N, C-alpha and C positions, 0 to 999 in steps of 0.2 A: 504494500500500500504506500502510496505517496502522501506527502503532507497535505496536498489539496483534497484528498479523499477523506481525511480524518474529520470527525465532527469538531466544530469550532466551539471552544468554551467562551461563554459570554458572561461577563460580570453583571451584577445587579445594576450597577450604574449604566453600563452599556445597554442592557435590556430596557431599562426605564427610559433612557434617552431615545432609544429607537421607538419604543411603544408610545410614550407620552410626548416627546419632543425635547424636554430638558428636565433637569433635576428639580427645578423650582416648581413644576407642576405635579410633583409627586403626590400631593394631597388629593389630586383628582384621580389618582391611580389606586392607592391602597390605604387611604386614611381610615383609621379604626372607626370613625363615626360615619363613614360613607353609607354603611348599611342602615344605620338609624335614620339618616337623612332620606334614604330611599324609601323607608317605610313611612316616614312623615308624608312624603308625596303620595304614596299609595293611600294613606288615610284620607288625605284631602280629596283625592279623586273619588274614593268610595263615598265620602260624605256628600259631595256634590251630586253624585249619581243617585243616592238614596234620599235626596232632599224631599221632605214631605212624606217619606215612606217609613216603614218600621225600623226602629233602632235595632231590634233583634236580628232582622234579616241583614242589615248592614254589618253588624258585628260578626255575624256568622260568616259572611263573605270575606271580611278582613282576616278572620282566623284561618280561613282556608289558604290564604296567600302568604302570611307572615309566620315565622317561627314562634313558638310558644312564649319565649322570653321577651318578645316585642309586642305582644298583644295588649299589654297595659297602656301602650301609646294611645290606643283608641279610647279606652275608658277614661284616661286622664283628661280628655277633651271635655268630658261631662262631669267628672267627679273631683276635679281639681279644687283646692281651697281658694284658688284665685279664679273661680269659674265665672265671676261677674265680668271678667275681661275676655272670656272666650267668645268666639264667633258663633259657636254652635250650642243650641239648647234643645231640650225635649219638651214637647207640648203635653197636654193632659192625656193624650192617647199614646204616648211614647213614640211619637213620630219626630223625625229630625227637622229642626227649624234653624235657618241661618239668620242670625240677629243683625249682622252688619251687611250693608249693601254697597 
């Protein structure tokens, strides 16, 4: 085998530079909070989709998508001690209502 045929070792820096563009954008690639941010976006999409619909159906849909340890993100939107600043509320029939327009 010649040297050209051997697999090339690529360092983490080289890999990230090739994948992301530079080392300064590494937070876009593998930041530990990136999954949490992803699930916040999923939560917002589901809340908008289930606007005026049942909370139980929306939470069930959210639970099917996210891992178990992130499911509290959805409940925090309604059960937070700072809930008066939240954008989402439940009406008397347990339907989702958006308070800010």
